N, C-alpha and C positions, 0 to 999 in steps of 0.2 A: 882533567874536569874543567870544564869551563863555565863561571858562573856570573851572574849579571852583577856590577859592583856596589857596594853599599852605598855610595853617594846617588846613583843613578835611583836604586830603591826608596830610598828615604826623599830624593826629589821629588819624585812619583807620589809619595804619603804626603809631602807638604803641598804638593800643588793639588791634590785631589781636597786636603783641608780647608785650604784658600777658597777653593772652589763652593766647598759647603759655607763656608764663612760670607763669603758674597751672595749666598743666597738666602743665610740666615739676615742678614742686613738688608741686602734690598727688596725682597719680598712683602706682601702684604696679606696673602692667603695663608691660612694656619697651614694647610697641608702643605704647604712647598716649604714653609718654615720648619715643620717636622723634617720633611725631606731632604732640607738642608743639615738639620743637626745630625741624621744619620749617615748624611755624605762625610762630614767631619768625624763623625765615629769610626766610619771605615777608613779614614785615611790617619786614624791613631791607631788602628788594629794593624795596617799594613805597616806602619812604622815600628810597633811593638813586634812583630813577626818578622821583621828584615835585621832587626838587632838579634834577636833572641836567635836567628838562624848563623850569626857570628860569632855568637858566644858558646855555639856547642859545636864538637868535633864533627857529629855525622847528624845531620838535620836540622831539626829545630829544638831548640831548649821546652825541656817540659815546662817549666814554670811560664814562658812565654804564651806556650799552647794554651795552659789553662787560664791564663789571664783573658785571652781574646775569645776562649770559648765563654768565659762566664760574661764578658763585655757583650757578647751576641746576644746571651739570652736576656741578660739585664734590658739592653737596646730594645729588643721583640718585645717587651714588657712593657718598657714606658711606650712605644711606637703605640702599641694595643689601646691603652691608655688615653692615649692624646687623641688616636684618629676616633675612639669614641666619645671624648667630651666635644670634639669638634662635630661631629656628627649631631650630638646634642644639640648645641650651640646653632648649628644652622636651622636644626628643626624647631629651636624656640624664636630665633631672630631673623632667619630666612637669609645670613650673609657668612661669609667666612672671612670677611676684610677686616683688617686688624682694626683699622682708624674706626670704620664703622660701628663695631663692638664696642670699642674705647668711649666713644659718644652716647652710648645707651645707657653708660653707668650713670646713676644717681637717682 
């Protein structure tokens, strides 16, 4: 049985995490920042599953699966809350730009 090497799997997970970190740091739009956080979360989930698949003899470790499922559920709730708050911010201030929203403080 041929399988993908763990170094390749972790490299892909790390690359996805770095792309999400770039989106988080470089973008000014709230929705893109939320997307960057979710991309980072996906990279972490891939890393957990790839490590969990090496720990079990057949398939994936049940603990790793449960951690990823709980992480996906919590991430979905956080994204729903963040998107709803950004919709309210857009309705109130008319922009989703972080720099313009921080200037409105005061």
